[in-house]
mmCIF file of the N, C-alpha and C atoms, coordinates in Angstrom:
data_MODEL
# 
_entry.id   MODEL 
# 
loop_
_atom_site.group_PDB 
_atom_site.id 
_atom_site.type_symbol 
_atom_site.label_atom_id 
_atom_site.label_alt_id 
_atom_site.label_comp_id 
_atom_site.label_asym_id 
_atom_site.label_entity_id 
_atom_site.label_seq_id 
_atom_site.pdbx_PDB_ins_code 
_atom_site.Cartn_x 
_atom_site.Cartn_y 
_atom_site.Cartn_z 
_atom_site.occupancy 
_atom_site.B_iso_or_equiv 
_atom_site.pdbx_formal_charge 
_atom_site.auth_seq_id 
_atom_site.auth_comp_id 
_atom_site.auth_asym_id 
_atom_site.auth_atom_id 
_atom_site.pdbx_PDB_model_num 
ATOM 1   N N  . MET A 1 1  ? 0.842   -1.166 0.000  1.00 0.00 ? 1  MET A N  1 
ATOM 2   C CA . MET A 1 1  ? 0.000   0.000  0.000  1.00 0.00 ? 1  MET A CA 1 
ATOM 3   C C  . MET A 1 1  ? 0.892   1.235  0.000  1.00 0.00 ? 1  MET A C  1 
ATOM 4   N N  . LYS A 1 2  ? 0.554   2.196  -0.834 1.00 0.00 ? 2  LYS A N  1 
ATOM 5   C CA . LYS A 1 2  ? 1.300   3.436  -0.864 1.00 0.00 ? 2  LYS A CA 1 
ATOM 6   C C  . LYS A 1 2  ? 0.656   4.438  0.075  1.00 0.00 ? 2  LYS A C  1 
ATOM 7   N N  . LYS A 1 3  ? 1.484   5.151  0.793  1.00 0.00 ? 3  LYS A N  1 
ATOM 8   C CA . LYS A 1 3  ? 1.037   6.171  1.733  1.00 0.00 ? 3  LYS A CA 1 
ATOM 9   C C  . LYS A 1 3  ? 1.835   7.435  1.462  1.00 0.00 ? 3  LYS A C  1 
ATOM 10  N N  . VAL A 1 4  ? 1.190   8.584  1.531  1.00 0.00 ? 4  VAL A N  1 
ATOM 11  C CA . VAL A 1 4  ? 1.884   9.857  1.420  1.00 0.00 ? 4  VAL A CA 1 
ATOM 12  C C  . VAL A 1 4  ? 1.884   10.479 2.810  1.00 0.00 ? 4  VAL A C  1 
ATOM 13  N N  . CYS A 1 5  ? 3.070   10.785 3.290  1.00 0.00 ? 5  CYS A N  1 
ATOM 14  C CA . CYS A 1 5  ? 3.198   11.359 4.621  1.00 0.00 ? 5  CYS A CA 1 
ATOM 15  C C  . CYS A 1 5  ? 2.554   12.748 4.643  1.00 0.00 ? 5  CYS A C  1 
ATOM 16  N N  . PRO A 1 6  ? 1.633   12.999 5.579  1.00 0.00 ? 6  PRO A N  1 
ATOM 17  C CA . PRO A 1 6  ? 0.983   14.308 5.643  1.00 0.00 ? 6  PRO A CA 1 
ATOM 18  C C  . PRO A 1 6  ? 1.926   15.416 6.109  1.00 0.00 ? 6  PRO A C  1 
ATOM 19  N N  . ASP A 1 7  ? 3.032   15.046 6.736  1.00 0.00 ? 7  ASP A N  1 
ATOM 20  C CA . ASP A 1 7  ? 3.963   16.034 7.258  1.00 0.00 ? 7  ASP A CA 1 
ATOM 21  C C  . ASP A 1 7  ? 4.953   16.509 6.192  1.00 0.00 ? 7  ASP A C  1 
ATOM 22  N N  . CYS A 1 8  ? 5.650   15.567 5.541  1.00 0.00 ? 8  CYS A N  1 
ATOM 23  C CA . CYS A 1 8  ? 6.689   15.933 4.577  1.00 0.00 ? 8  CYS A CA 1 
ATOM 24  C C  . CYS A 1 8  ? 6.290   15.685 3.122  1.00 0.00 ? 8  CYS A C  1 
ATOM 25  N N  . LYS A 1 9  ? 5.123   15.068 2.893  1.00 0.00 ? 9  LYS A N  1 
ATOM 26  C CA . LYS A 1 9  ? 4.569   14.814 1.553  1.00 0.00 ? 9  LYS A CA 1 
ATOM 27  C C  . LYS A 1 9  ? 5.368   13.810 0.719  1.00 0.00 ? 9  LYS A C  1 
ATOM 28  N N  . VAL A 1 10 ? 6.198   13.002 1.370  1.00 0.00 ? 10 VAL A N  1 
ATOM 29  C CA . VAL A 1 10 ? 6.981   11.983 0.669  1.00 0.00 ? 10 VAL A CA 1 
ATOM 30  C C  . VAL A 1 10 ? 6.175   10.689 0.593  1.00 0.00 ? 10 VAL A C  1 
ATOM 31  N N  . PRO A 1 11 ? 6.018   10.106 -0.611 1.00 0.00 ? 11 PRO A N  1 
ATOM 32  C CA . PRO A 1 11 ? 5.321   8.814  -0.716 1.00 0.00 ? 11 PRO A CA 1 
ATOM 33  C C  . PRO A 1 11 ? 6.239   7.666  -0.267 1.00 0.00 ? 11 PRO A C  1 
ATOM 34  N N  . PHE A 1 12 ? 5.646   6.681  0.393  1.00 0.00 ? 12 PHE A N  1 
ATOM 35  C CA . PHE A 1 12 ? 6.399   5.495  0.777  1.00 0.00 ? 12 PHE A CA 1 
ATOM 36  C C  . PHE A 1 12 ? 5.481   4.283  0.737  1.00 0.00 ? 12 PHE A C  1 
ATOM 37  N N  . GLU A 1 13 ? 6.085   3.110  0.638  1.00 0.00 ? 13 GLU A N  1 
ATOM 38  C CA . GLU A 1 13 ? 5.360   1.847  0.492  1.00 0.00 ? 13 GLU A CA 1 
ATOM 39  C C  . GLU A 1 13 ? 5.308   1.112  1.828  1.00 0.00 ? 13 GLU A C  1 
ATOM 40  N N  . VAL A 1 14 ? 4.136   0.544  2.156  1.00 0.00 ? 14 VAL A N  1 
ATOM 41  C CA . VAL A 1 14 ? 3.969   -0.273 3.368  1.00 0.00 ? 14 VAL A CA 1 
ATOM 42  C C  . VAL A 1 14 ? 3.496   -1.654 2.930  1.00 0.00 ? 14 VAL A C  1 
ATOM 43  N N  . ASP A 1 15 ? 4.254   -2.686 3.288  1.00 0.00 ? 15 ASP A N  1 
ATOM 44  C CA . ASP A 1 15 ? 3.906   -4.060 2.947  1.00 0.00 ? 15 ASP A CA 1 
ATOM 45  C C  . ASP A 1 15 ? 3.168   -4.672 4.142  1.00 0.00 ? 15 ASP A C  1 
ATOM 46  N N  . PHE A 1 16 ? 1.848   -4.818 4.006  1.00 0.00 ? 16 PHE A N  1 
ATOM 47  C CA . PHE A 1 16 ? 1.038   -5.316 5.120  1.00 0.00 ? 16 PHE A CA 1 
ATOM 48  C C  . PHE A 1 16 ? 1.256   -6.799 5.395  1.00 0.00 ? 16 PHE A C  1 
ATOM 49  N N  . GLU A 1 17 ? 1.951   -7.501 4.501  1.00 0.00 ? 17 GLU A N  1 
ATOM 50  C CA . GLU A 1 17 ? 2.288   -8.893 4.775  1.00 0.00 ? 17 GLU A CA 1 
ATOM 51  C C  . GLU A 1 17 ? 3.414   -8.971 5.809  1.00 0.00 ? 17 GLU A C  1 
ATOM 52  N N  . GLU A 1 18 ? 4.221   -7.908 5.896  1.00 0.00 ? 18 GLU A N  1 
ATOM 53  C CA . GLU A 1 18 ? 5.310   -7.846 6.866  1.00 0.00 ? 18 GLU A CA 1 
ATOM 54  C C  . GLU A 1 18 ? 4.838   -7.412 8.242  1.00 0.00 ? 18 GLU A C  1 
ATOM 55  N N  . PHE A 1 19 ? 3.813   -6.573 8.265  1.00 0.00 ? 19 PHE A N  1 
ATOM 56  C CA . PHE A 1 19 ? 3.336   -5.974 9.506  1.00 0.00 ? 19 PHE A CA 1 
ATOM 57  C C  . PHE A 1 19 ? 1.928   -6.444 9.823  1.00 0.00 ? 19 PHE A C  1 
ATOM 58  N N  . GLY A 1 20 ? 1.528   -6.302 11.072 1.00 0.00 ? 20 GLY A N  1 
ATOM 59  C CA . GLY A 1 20 ? 0.180   -6.656 11.497 1.00 0.00 ? 20 GLY A CA 1 
ATOM 60  C C  . GLY A 1 20 ? -0.476  -5.493 12.218 1.00 0.00 ? 20 GLY A C  1 
ATOM 61  N N  . GLU A 1 21 ? -1.734  -5.688 12.589 1.00 0.00 ? 21 GLU A N  1 
ATOM 62  C CA . GLU A 1 21 ? -2.479  -4.638 13.270 1.00 0.00 ? 21 GLU A CA 1 
ATOM 63  C C  . GLU A 1 21 ? -1.784  -4.242 14.570 1.00 0.00 ? 21 GLU A C  1 
ATOM 64  N N  . GLY A 1 22 ? -1.700  -2.931 14.791 1.00 0.00 ? 22 GLY A N  1 
ATOM 65  C CA . GLY A 1 22 ? -1.070  -2.410 15.988 1.00 0.00 ? 22 GLY A CA 1 
ATOM 66  C C  . GLY A 1 22 ? 0.413   -2.135 15.842 1.00 0.00 ? 22 GLY A C  1 
ATOM 67  N N  . ASP A 1 23 ? 1.013   -2.604 14.739 1.00 0.00 ? 23 ASP A N  1 
ATOM 68  C CA . ASP A 1 23 ? 2.438   -2.352 14.516 1.00 0.00 ? 23 ASP A CA 1 
ATOM 69  C C  . ASP A 1 23 ? 2.655   -0.895 14.132 1.00 0.00 ? 23 ASP A C  1 
ATOM 70  N N  . ALA A 1 24 ? 3.841   -0.405 14.434 1.00 0.00 ? 24 ALA A N  1 
ATOM 71  C CA . ALA A 1 24 ? 4.206   0.962  14.095 1.00 0.00 ? 24 ALA A CA 1 
ATOM 72  C C  . ALA A 1 24 ? 5.032   0.968  12.812 1.00 0.00 ? 24 ALA A C  1 
ATOM 73  N N  . VAL A 1 25 ? 4.743   1.940  11.950 1.00 0.00 ? 25 VAL A N  1 
ATOM 74  C CA . VAL A 1 25 ? 5.468   2.144  10.706 1.00 0.00 ? 25 VAL A CA 1 
ATOM 75  C C  . VAL A 1 25 ? 5.876   3.607  10.692 1.00 0.00 ? 25 VAL A C  1 
ATOM 76  N N  . THR A 1 26 ? 7.110   3.896  10.276 1.00 0.00 ? 26 THR A N  1 
ATOM 77  C CA . THR A 1 26 ? 7.562   5.285  10.242 1.00 0.00 ? 26 THR A CA 1 
ATOM 78  C C  . THR A 1 26 ? 7.831   5.745  8.821  1.00 0.00 ? 26 THR A C  1 
ATOM 79  N N  . CYS A 1 27 ? 7.633   7.024  8.597  1.00 0.00 ? 27 CYS A N  1 
ATOM 80  C CA . CYS A 1 27 ? 7.958   7.638  7.317  1.00 0.00 ? 27 CYS A CA 1 
ATOM 81  C C  . CYS A 1 27 ? 9.477   7.606  7.166  1.00 0.00 ? 27 CYS A C  1 
ATOM 82  N N  . PRO A 1 28 ? 9.986   7.149  6.027  1.00 0.00 ? 28 PRO A N  1 
ATOM 83  C CA . PRO A 1 28 ? 11.440  7.068  5.863  1.00 0.00 ? 28 PRO A CA 1 
ATOM 84  C C  . PRO A 1 28 ? 12.119  8.437  5.778  1.00 0.00 ? 28 PRO A C  1 
ATOM 85  N N  . GLU A 1 29 ? 11.361  9.471  5.485  1.00 0.00 ? 29 GLU A N  1 
ATOM 86  C CA . GLU A 1 29 ? 11.950  10.803 5.339  1.00 0.00 ? 29 GLU A CA 1 
ATOM 87  C C  . GLU A 1 29 ? 11.970  11.590 6.648  1.00 0.00 ? 29 GLU A C  1 
ATOM 88  N N  . CYS A 1 30 ? 10.816  11.723 7.321  1.00 0.00 ? 30 CYS A N  1 
ATOM 89  C CA . CYS A 1 30 ? 10.727  12.577 8.510  1.00 0.00 ? 30 CYS A CA 1 
ATOM 90  C C  . CYS A 1 30 ? 10.520  11.800 9.811  1.00 0.00 ? 30 CYS A C  1 
ATOM 91  N N  . ASN A 1 31 ? 10.386  10.487 9.713  1.00 0.00 ? 31 ASN A N  1 
ATOM 92  C CA . ASN A 1 31 ? 10.210  9.605  10.878 1.00 0.00 ? 31 ASN A CA 1 
ATOM 93  C C  . ASN A 1 31 ? 8.894   9.797  11.622 1.00 0.00 ? 31 ASN A C  1 
ATOM 94  N N  . LEU A 1 32 ? 7.875   10.352 10.980 1.00 0.00 ? 32 LEU A N  1 
ATOM 95  C CA . LEU A 1 32 ? 6.554   10.440 11.580 1.00 0.00 ? 32 LEU A CA 1 
ATOM 96  C C  . LEU A 1 32 ? 6.033   9.015  11.743 1.00 0.00 ? 32 LEU A C  1 
ATOM 97  N N  . GLU A 1 33 ? 5.501   8.692  12.920 1.00 0.00 ? 33 GLU A N  1 
ATOM 98  C CA . GLU A 1 33 ? 5.079   7.324  13.209 1.00 0.00 ? 33 GLU A CA 1 
ATOM 99  C C  . GLU A 1 33 ? 3.588   7.131  12.951 1.00 0.00 ? 33 GLU A C  1 
ATOM 100 N N  . PHE A 1 34 ? 3.265   6.001  12.319 1.00 0.00 ? 34 PHE A N  1 
ATOM 101 C CA . PHE A 1 34 ? 1.891   5.605  12.046 1.00 0.00 ? 34 PHE A CA 1 
ATOM 102 C C  . PHE A 1 34 ? 1.623   4.265  12.713 1.00 0.00 ? 34 PHE A C  1 
ATOM 103 N N  . THR A 1 35 ? 0.369   3.998  13.052 1.00 0.00 ? 35 THR A N  1 
ATOM 104 C CA . THR A 1 35 ? -0.058  2.716  13.601 1.00 0.00 ? 35 THR A CA 1 
ATOM 105 C C  . THR A 1 35 ? -0.983  2.056  12.598 1.00 0.00 ? 35 THR A C  1 
ATOM 106 N N  . ILE A 1 36 ? -0.799  0.759  12.389 1.00 0.00 ? 36 ILE A N  1 
ATOM 107 C CA . ILE A 1 36 ? -1.634  0.005  11.449 1.00 0.00 ? 36 ILE A CA 1 
ATOM 108 C C  . ILE A 1 36 ? -2.912  -0.421 12.155 1.00 0.00 ? 36 ILE A C  1 
ATOM 109 N N  . ILE A 1 37 ? -4.044  -0.099 11.540 1.00 0.00 ? 37 ILE A N  1 
ATOM 110 C CA . ILE A 1 37 ? -5.365  -0.426 12.081 1.00 0.00 ? 37 ILE A CA 1 
ATOM 111 C C  . ILE A 1 37 ? -6.104  -1.275 11.056 1.00 0.00 ? 37 ILE A C  1 
ATOM 112 N N  . CYS A 1 38 ? -6.793  -2.302 11.515 1.00 0.00 ? 38 CYS A N  1 
ATOM 113 C CA . CYS A 1 38 ? -7.592  -3.167 10.640 1.00 0.00 ? 38 CYS A CA 1 
ATOM 114 C C  . CYS A 1 38 ? -9.065  -2.880 10.909 1.00 0.00 ? 38 CYS A C  1 
ATOM 115 N N  . LYS A 1 39 ? -9.717  -2.176 9.982  1.00 0.00 ? 39 LYS A N  1 
ATOM 116 C CA . LYS A 1 39 ? -11.134 -1.843 10.144 1.00 0.00 ? 39 LYS A CA 1 
ATOM 117 C C  . LYS A 1 39 ? -12.026 -3.017 9.734  1.00 0.00 ? 39 LYS A C  1 
ATOM 118 N N  . GLU A 1 40 ? -11.633 -3.723 8.683  1.00 0.00 ? 40 GLU A N  1 
ATOM 119 C CA . GLU A 1 40 ? -12.355 -4.896 8.191  1.00 0.00 ? 40 GLU A CA 1 
ATOM 120 C C  . GLU A 1 40 ? -11.322 -5.968 7.864  1.00 0.00 ? 40 GLU A C  1 
ATOM 121 N N  . PRO A 1 41 ? -11.684 -7.230 7.904  1.00 0.00 ? 41 PRO A N  1 
ATOM 122 C CA . PRO A 1 41 ? -10.719 -8.282 7.569  1.00 0.00 ? 41 PRO A CA 1 
ATOM 123 C C  . PRO A 1 41 ? -10.104 -8.054 6.187  1.00 0.00 ? 41 PRO A C  1 
ATOM 124 N N  . GLY A 1 42 ? -8.775  -8.007 6.146  1.00 0.00 ? 42 GLY A N  1 
ATOM 125 C CA . GLY A 1 42 ? -8.068  -7.820 4.887  1.00 0.00 ? 42 GLY A CA 1 
ATOM 126 C C  . GLY A 1 42 ? -7.912  -6.379 4.454  1.00 0.00 ? 42 GLY A C  1 
ATOM 127 N N  . LYS A 1 43 ? -8.486  -5.428 5.190  1.00 0.00 ? 43 LYS A N  1 
ATOM 128 C CA . LYS A 1 43 ? -8.365  -4.008 4.842  1.00 0.00 ? 43 LYS A CA 1 
ATOM 129 C C  . LYS A 1 43 ? -7.669  -3.276 5.980  1.00 0.00 ? 43 LYS A C  1 
ATOM 130 N N  . PHE A 1 44 ? -6.534  -2.686 5.647  1.00 0.00 ? 44 PHE A N  1 
ATOM 131 C CA . PHE A 1 44 ? -5.733  -1.998 6.648  1.00 0.00 ? 44 PHE A CA 1 
ATOM 132 C C  . PHE A 1 44 ? -5.699  -0.505 6.391  1.00 0.00 ? 44 PHE A C  1 
ATOM 133 N N  . LYS A 1 45 ? -5.447  0.235  7.454  1.00 0.00 ? 45 LYS A N  1 
ATOM 134 C CA . LYS A 1 45 ? -5.392  1.683  7.370  1.00 0.00 ? 45 LYS A CA 1 
ATOM 135 C C  . LYS A 1 45 ? -4.250  2.162  8.264  1.00 0.00 ? 45 LYS A C  1 
ATOM 136 N N  . LEU A 1 46 ? -3.578  3.232  7.842  1.00 0.00 ? 46 LEU A N  1 
ATOM 137 C CA . LEU A 1 46 ? -2.535  3.831  8.662  1.00 0.00 ? 46 LEU A CA 1 
ATOM 138 C C  . LEU A 1 46 ? -3.082  5.087  9.315  1.00 0.00 ? 46 LEU A C  1 
ATOM 139 N N  . ILE A 1 47 ? -2.857  5.214  10.612 1.00 0.00 ? 47 ILE A N  1 
ATOM 140 C CA . ILE A 1 47 ? -3.285  6.390  11.359 1.00 0.00 ? 47 ILE A CA 1 
ATOM 141 C C  . ILE A 1 47 ? -2.066  6.921  12.107 1.00 0.00 ? 47 ILE A C  1 
ATOM 142 N N  . GLU A 1 48 ? -1.904  8.237  12.106 1.00 0.00 ? 48 GLU A N  1 
ATOM 143 C CA . GLU A 1 48 ? -0.789  8.817  12.849 1.00 0.00 ? 48 GLU A CA 1 
ATOM 144 C C  . GLU A 1 48 ? -0.864  8.352  14.295 1.00 0.00 ? 48 GLU A C  1 
ATOM 145 N N  . SER A 1 49 ? 0.232   7.883  14.829 1.00 0.00 ? 49 SER A N  1 
ATOM 146 C CA . SER A 1 49 ? 0.246   7.351  16.192 1.00 0.00 ? 49 SER A CA 1 
ATOM 147 C C  . SER A 1 49 ? -0.174  8.398  17.211 1.00 0.00 ? 49 SER A C  1 
ATOM 148 N N  . LYS A 1 50 ? 0.266   9.647  17.039 1.00 0.00 ? 50 LYS A N  1 
ATOM 149 C CA . LYS A 1 50 ? -0.112  10.698 17.986 1.00 0.00 ? 50 LYS A CA 1 
ATOM 150 C C  . LYS A 1 50 ? -1.615  10.951 17.936 1.00 0.00 ? 50 LYS A C  1 
ATOM 151 N N  . ALA A 1 51 ? -2.201  10.951 16.738 1.00 0.00 ? 51 ALA A N  1 
ATOM 152 C CA . ALA A 1 51 ? -3.645  11.156 16.603 1.00 0.00 ? 51 ALA A CA 1 
ATOM 153 C C  . ALA A 1 51 ? -4.407  10.012 17.253 1.00 0.00 ? 51 ALA A C  1 
ATOM 154 N N  . LEU A 1 52 ? -3.924  8.790  17.072 1.00 0.00 ? 52 LEU A N  1 
ATOM 155 C CA . LEU A 1 52 ? -4.562  7.620  17.676 1.00 0.00 ? 52 LEU A CA 1 
ATOM 156 C C  . LEU A 1 52 ? -4.492  7.700  19.204 1.00 0.00 ? 52 LEU A C  1 
ATOM 157 N N  . GLU A 1 53 ? -3.334  8.101  19.727 1.00 0.00 ? 53 GLU A N  1 
ATOM 158 C CA . GLU A 1 53 ? -3.191  8.243  21.175 1.00 0.00 ? 53 GLU A CA 1 
ATOM 159 C C  . GLU A 1 53 ? -4.129  9.318  21.717 1.00 0.00 ? 53 GLU A C  1 
ATOM 160 N N  . MET A 1 54 ? -4.276  10.420 20.977 1.00 0.00 ? 54 MET A N  1 
ATOM 161 C CA . MET A 1 54 ? -5.162  11.500 21.415 1.00 0.00 ? 54 MET A CA 1 
ATOM 162 C C  . MET A 1 54 ? -6.619  11.026 21.438 1.00 0.00 ? 54 MET A C  1 
ATOM 163 N N  . GLU A 1 55 ? -7.035  10.255 20.423 1.00 0.00 ? 55 GLU A N  1 
ATOM 164 C CA . GLU A 1 55 ? -8.396  9.714  20.400 1.00 0.00 ? 55 GLU A CA 1 
ATOM 165 C C  . GLU A 1 55 ? -8.644  8.826  21.604 1.00 0.00 ? 55 GLU A C  1 
ATOM 166 N N  . GLU A 1 56 ? -7.677  7.962  21.906 1.00 0.00 ? 56 GLU A N  1 
ATOM 167 C CA . GLU A 1 56 ? -7.820  7.055  23.045 1.00 0.00 ? 56 GLU A CA 1 
ATOM 168 C C  . GLU A 1 56 ? -7.885  7.832  24.354 1.00 0.00 ? 56 GLU A C  1 
ATOM 169 N N  . MET A 1 57 ? -7.071  8.884  24.480 1.00 0.00 ? 57 MET A N  1 
ATOM 170 C CA . MET A 1 57 ? -7.079  9.692  25.699 1.00 0.00 ? 57 MET A CA 1 
ATOM 171 C C  . MET A 1 57 ? -8.411  10.424 25.852 1.00 0.00 ? 57 MET A C  1 
ATOM 172 N N  . GLU A 1 58 ? -8.966  10.931 24.743 1.00 0.00 ? 58 GLU A N  1 
ATOM 173 C CA . GLU A 1 58 ? -10.251 11.618 24.788 1.00 0.00 ? 58 GLU A CA 1 
ATOM 174 C C  . GLU A 1 58 ? -11.360 10.665 25.196 1.00 0.00 ? 58 GLU A C  1 
ATOM 175 N N  . GLU A 1 59 ? -11.319 9.425  24.658 1.00 0.00 ? 59 GLU A N  1 
ATOM 176 C CA . GLU A 1 59 ? -12.325 8.428  25.021 1.00 0.00 ? 59 GLU A CA 1 
ATOM 177 C C  . GLU A 1 59 ? -12.237 8.107  26.509 1.00 0.00 ? 59 GLU A C  1 
ATOM 178 N N  . GLU A 1 60 ? -11.013 7.938  27.009 1.00 0.00 ? 60 GLU A N  1 
ATOM 179 C CA . GLU A 1 60 ? -10.829 7.625  28.427 1.00 0.00 ? 60 GLU A CA 1 
ATOM 180 C C  . GLU A 1 60 ? -11.270 8.791  29.298 1.00 0.00 ? 60 GLU A C  1 
ATOM 181 N N  . SER A 1 61 ? -10.897 10.003 28.928 1.00 0.00 ? 61 SER A N  1 
ATOM 182 C CA . SER A 1 61 ? -11.252 11.154 29.753 1.00 0.00 ? 61 SER A CA 1 
ATOM 183 C C  . SER A 1 61 ? -12.752 11.431 29.681 1.00 0.00 ? 61 SER A C  1 
ATOM 184 N N  . GLY A 1 62 ? -13.396 11.118 28.567 1.00 0.00 ? 62 GLY A N  1 
ATOM 185 C CA . GLY A 1 62 ? -14.841 11.296 28.451 1.00 0.00 ? 62 GLY A CA 1 
ATOM 186 C C  . GLY A 1 62 ? -15.584 10.388 29.408 1.00 0.00 ? 62 GLY A C  1 
ATOM 187 N N  . GLU A 1 63 ? -15.111 9.174  29.575 1.00 0.00 ? 63 GLU A N  1 
ATOM 188 C CA . GLU A 1 63 ? -15.738 8.248  30.518 1.00 0.00 ? 63 GLU A CA 1 
ATOM 189 C C  . GLU A 1 63 ? -15.534 8.730  31.948 1.00 0.00 ? 63 GLU A C  1 
ATOM 190 N N  . ASP A 1 64 ? -14.331 9.237  32.237 1.00 0.00 ? 64 ASP A N  1 
ATOM 191 C CA . ASP A 1 64 ? -14.045 9.702  33.591 1.00 0.00 ? 64 ASP A CA 1 
ATOM 192 C C  . ASP A 1 64 ? -14.864 10.941 33.930 1.00 0.00 ? 64 ASP A C  1 
ATOM 193 N N  . ASN A 1 65 ? -15.076 11.824 32.954 1.00 0.00 ? 65 ASN A N  1 
ATOM 194 C CA . ASN A 1 65 ? -15.824 13.048 33.207 1.00 0.00 ? 65 ASN A CA 1 
ATOM 195 C C  . ASN A 1 65 ? -17.279 12.761 33.541 1.00 0.00 ? 65 ASN A C  1 
ATOM 196 N N  . GLU A 1 66 ? -17.835 11.690 33.017 1.00 0.00 ? 66 GLU A N  1 
ATOM 197 C CA . GLU A 1 66 ? -19.233 11.360 33.296 1.00 0.00 ? 66 GLU A CA 1 
ATOM 198 C C  . GLU A 1 66 ? -19.417 10.949 34.758 1.00 0.00 ? 66 GLU A C  1 
ATOM 199 N N  . ASP A 1 67 ? -18.412 10.305 35.323 1.00 0.00 ? 67 ASP A N  1 
ATOM 200 C CA . ASP A 1 67 ? -18.523 9.826  36.691 1.00 0.00 ? 67 ASP A CA 1 
ATOM 201 C C  . ASP A 1 67 ? -18.038 10.847 37.718 1.00 0.00 ? 67 ASP A C  1 
ATOM 202 N N  . TYR A 1 68 ? -17.442 11.922 37.262 1.00 0.00 ? 68 TYR A N  1 
ATOM 203 C CA . TYR A 1 68 ? -16.864 12.899 38.164 1.00 0.00 ? 68 TYR A CA 1 
ATOM 204 C C  . TYR A 1 68 ? -17.901 13.940 38.567 1.00 0.00 ? 68 TYR A C  1 
ATOM 205 N N  . GLU A 1 69 ? -18.036 14.139 39.860 1.00 0.00 ? 69 GLU A N  1 
ATOM 206 C CA . GLU A 1 69 ? -18.960 15.145 40.368 1.00 0.00 ? 69 GLU A CA 1 
ATOM 207 C C  . GLU A 1 69 ? -18.151 16.245 41.036 1.00 0.00 ? 69 GLU A C  1 
ATOM 208 N N  . TYR A 1 70 ? -18.570 17.475 40.856 1.00 0.00 ? 70 TYR A N  1 
ATOM 209 C CA . TYR A 1 70 ? -17.873 18.578 41.484 1.00 0.00 ? 70 TYR A CA 1 
ATOM 210 C C  . TYR A 1 70 ? -18.879 19.671 41.850 1.00 0.00 ? 70 TYR A C  1 
ATOM 211 N N  . ASP A 1 71 ? -18.476 20.481 42.810 1.00 0.00 ? 71 ASP A N  1 
ATOM 212 C CA . ASP A 1 71 ? -19.317 21.595 43.258 1.00 0.00 ? 71 ASP A CA 1 
ATOM 213 C C  . ASP A 1 71 ? -18.760 22.892 42.685 1.00 0.00 ? 71 ASP A C  1 
ATOM 214 N N  . GLU A 1 72 ? -19.644 23.713 42.155 1.00 0.00 ? 72 GLU A N  1 
ATOM 215 C CA . GLU A 1 72 ? -19.228 25.023 41.680 1.00 0.00 ? 72 GLU A CA 1 
ATOM 216 C C  . GLU A 1 72 ? -19.428 26.013 42.814 1.00 0.00 ? 72 GLU A C  1 
ATOM 217 N N  . ASP A 1 73 ? -18.380 26.725 43.160 1.00 0.00 ? 73 ASP A N  1 
ATOM 218 C CA . ASP A 1 73 ? -18.461 27.732 44.230 1.00 0.00 ? 73 ASP A CA 1 
ATOM 219 C C  . ASP A 1 73 ? -18.360 29.117 43.659 1.00 0.00 ? 73 ASP A C  1 
# 
């Protein structure tokens, strides 16, 4: 699969037979890290690792905010 890095705009090839879901792949030019995600069997997608981490943190903090009670003074 060909991917174009959103940061440096350099195209690079990712061989999904070498990697599996959850593996990290880096751009050969700028070293931006991507995580391999499998949305459907046999279909893979690359997501920026930082963006994926931010989504996970937002999901976790959203759950915590629902259970958190505070008083406004």
